[in-house]
N, C-alpha and C positions, 0 to 999 in steps of 0.2 A: 735525458729527462723525459723524452717521450717513451721510451721502454720502460721506466719506472711505472708510468701512469697505466700501461698495458699490464705489467706483471700484477700491480696493485689490483687492476679491474679483473684478471683472471684470478686471482687469490679470492677474489669477493664473489664470485660466480662458482668457484669449488666449494666455498665455505655454505654458501646459501644452498648448494644442491646436497650437501650433507646433512644440513640442518633441515630440510624440507619435510621428512617424516615428523619429526618433533612438532614443526609449526603446524602441519596438517593434522596431528592430533589433537593439538591446542583448540584449533578452528572446529573440528568434530566434537569436541567436548563440550565448547561454548553453544554449539548449535543445539546439544542435546539438554544443556541445562536451560537454555531459552524454552524448548519446547515444554520441558518438565514444568517451568515456572508459568508459563502459559496457560498449561492443563489446569494447574493448580489454581489458577486465579480465576479461569473462566469455565472451565469442565469442558472444553473442545480440543479438538486436535489440532495443533498450528498448521500441521502440513497437510491437511485436507481442505483447508480453506485457501481463497484467493484474496491477497489483500487489494482493496479498492483505492484507499486513499494514499496520497504522496505523503513522505517524511515531512515534518515541519522543517523550514530551513533554517540552518544555524545562526543564530543571532546573537550570541554571547549571554545566553540563557535567557533572554528577553522574549523568546519564541513563545514561550508559554503564556505570557499575558496578551501577546498579539495575535497569535494563530489559534484557531479551534484546537483542541488537543485531542478531539475524537477521532478514534481509528476505524475506519470501516473494512469490515471483511466480508464476504460471501461465499455461499456453497450452492449447490443444486437448487435449494429450496428457499433458503433464508438470507437475509441481510442482518450482519451483527455490527453493532457499534459498542465500541469498548472504550472507557474512559479509565484512566488510571485509579481513580478512588471511588468509582461508582460501580454497581453491579451491571453484568451484560444486559443488553438491549437486544431484543431478536424481533426482526419483522419478517413476515413472510415475502416474498418476490411478488406475488400476486396481489399485494395491497399497494405496491408502488403505481401511482397513476400517471405520474409524469418524469422523465429524465430530460432536463432542457441544458444546453450549452449557453453560459453567460458570455457578455463580452470582455470579461477580467481574465488576465493572464497573470501568473506568479512565477517568477523562474521559468519561463517558457512552457509553463503548464496550464492548462486551459481550466477554470473554474467550472464546475457542473453544479447544477442544482437537481437535488431529487425530492420530490414530492410524494409523501406516504398518505394513504387515507387509513387513519387509525379511528376506528369506530366514528365515523362522520367528520372527525376533527383532521384536517390538513396538516401534517407535519413537514417543514421544510428545512433540508439540510444541503449544505454547499461544502463542495470538498474539491481538492486538487486530483487530478486523475494519475493513475500509476499503470503500470503494465498490463494489467488484466481487465482493462477497462472495457475493451471491445468485447470480451466474452461475457462481461454484465450486461452490456447493452444488447447482446444476443439474447440472454436469459430473459431480460425484462421484456423485450419486443415479442415474446411468446405469449404474453397476457395481451389478447385482442382489443383490450380497453386501455391499455396503456399508450400514452403518447411518449415516443422516445425521437430524439433528434439524431441525426447520423454523426457521427464522429467527425467526418471530415467534410469540410465545405468544398464543392465540386470534386470531391475525391482526392483533393490536395493538402487542404490547410487544415489543421486542428483547429 
């Protein structure tokens, strides 16, 4: 019985190694199509941007009604807000006046508040962090007028 399990396991490993190039070509094709669709929708190159906001947690389709569907990206100069059915919104990083940590966490991700000065009117956005958030905080802190919280409390806790 034990040898049958080992043989089946070895057969699965061999089959997966033989199928790896085909699976990799599917993944590459999916990435390419995703970049083409993103460029068609926004006019931006997907691979030159840094994603700022975390994906909405899976909640059996109800996440569209519970969580904000805006996706935040940034590059060296601008912050981009992308909604699926609305046009692209672009704000220069120099217009961000405040980036603050809130007390809320969702799925072990801190919710942050970004305040933007848009022609004298303050716009407030809240988002859950993603992998590039430290880079974003560095970029915003280059503006001497911006108030930016440290990502970590005492260098340990987010």
